[in-house]
Every structure is written in structure tokens, then in C-alpha cells.
C-alpha distance (Angstrom), angle and dihedral (degrees) to the residues before:
residue distance angle dihedral
M1 . . .
N2 3.75 . .
I3 3.82 110.6 .
F4 3.83 91.7 -166.4
L5 3.86 89.2 60.6
D6 3.76 93.0 45.2
T7 3.81 90.3 51.1
Q8 3.86 91.1 49.3
E9 3.80 89.3 51.3
I10 3.75 92.4 50.9
F11 3.84 91.3 51.2
M12 3.75 91.2 48.6
V13 3.76 91.1 53.4
E14 3.83 92.1 47.1
D15 3.78 90.1 48.3
H16 3.77 90.9 52.2
I17 3.79 92.8 49.1
F18 3.84 90.8 48.5
R19 3.87 91.0 50.9
L20 3.79 91.1 50.4
D21 3.80 90.5 49.2
E22 3.77 91.3 50.1
I23 3.86 91.1 48.9
Q24 3.77 90.0 53.2
R25 3.79 93.1 49.4
V26 3.78 92.3 48.5
R27 3.88 92.1 49.9
K28 3.76 90.7 47.2
V29 3.79 91.2 54.2
L30 3.79 95.3 42.1
L31 3.80 89.8 54.9
Q32 3.82 88.1 56.8
L33 3.82 93.3 58.8
N34 3.77 120.9 87.1
D35 3.80 115.4 -99.3
K36 3.74 96.1 -103.8
Q37 3.78 94.4 50.7
R38 3.79 93.0 44.2
M39 3.84 93.8 48.0
C40 3.86 92.5 45.8
L41 3.80 93.0 48.9
L42 3.79 93.8 46.9
L43 3.80 92.6 48.7
K44 3.82 94.4 43.4
F45 3.83 92.7 51.1
S46 3.77 89.6 44.9
G47 3.81 88.0 61.7
Y48 3.80 102.2 -99.4
S49 3.75 119.6 148.8
Y50 3.80 123.3 -127.0
D51 3.84 88.6 -103.8
E52 3.75 90.8 52.6
I53 3.80 92.1 47.6
H54 3.78 88.9 49.8
E55 3.84 91.8 50.9
T56 3.82 91.6 47.7
T57 3.81 99.4 42.7
Q58 3.83 102.2 27.3
I59 3.86 86.3 -134.7
P60 3.83 108.2 147.2
R61 3.81 109.5 -93.0
N62 3.77 92.8 -123.8
N63 3.81 92.2 54.4
I64 3.80 97.8 53.2
G65 3.81 96.1 82.8
K66 3.82 91.7 51.4
T67 3.83 92.0 46.3
I68 3.81 90.5 51.1
A69 3.78 93.2 46.6
R70 3.81 92.7 48.8
G71 3.77 91.3 44.6
K72 3.81 92.4 51.2
E73 3.79 90.1 48.7
K74 3.76 93.5 49.4
F75 3.79 91.3 43.1
M76 3.80 93.1 54.5
S77 3.79 92.3 47.3
L78 3.81 93.2 49.3
Y79 3.80 92.7 42.2
Q80 3.79 90.6 56.0
E81 3.80 90.1 49.2
V82 3.78 92.0 50.8
G83 3.80 90.4 47.4
E84 3.81 90.6 51.8
E85 3.87 89.8 50.2
H86 3.78 87.7 48.8
V87 3.81 93.2 54.5
S88 3.76 94.9 46.1
């Protein structure tokens, strides 16, 4: 029995559980954003340009930056709230 391998396996399982928990928290928060903010954030963080986001969402090009900024701000605020609920 190799205790080093057993320890590595335990850490791998814990890491996997942590990632699943984080994914659930992110999804929960994303669902609380309005559709425009959620779509813009998902597209932006998937590598889309503002022009591509405009073409996909039909949101005016000059509003995309504001929508992303407001969405990020709201996401962070809600994410912290969800994290505090999770710890309690």
C-alpha cells in the first residue's frame, strides 16, 4: 500500500468535488442575471469580440461594453452572496 498514491487520489477527488461545487455556484448566479447580461458575459468570456456579440445578440454595438461591465459587477456581487450562503 503506497500512502503517497492514496493521498494523491484523495486530493484528486476533493479537487473534482470543489470544481463541481464551483460550477453549480456559477450557474446559479448566471441564472440570476438578465438575459442580455448573461449572454454578453458568456460570449465575451468564450472569446467573442464585441462585433460578434452584436451580431449574435442584436444588442447595439455601443451598449455591449456597458452590458458586460454591469453584468460582471452584478455577477460578482451575487457570487459573493451565494458563497456566503454556502459557508453558513
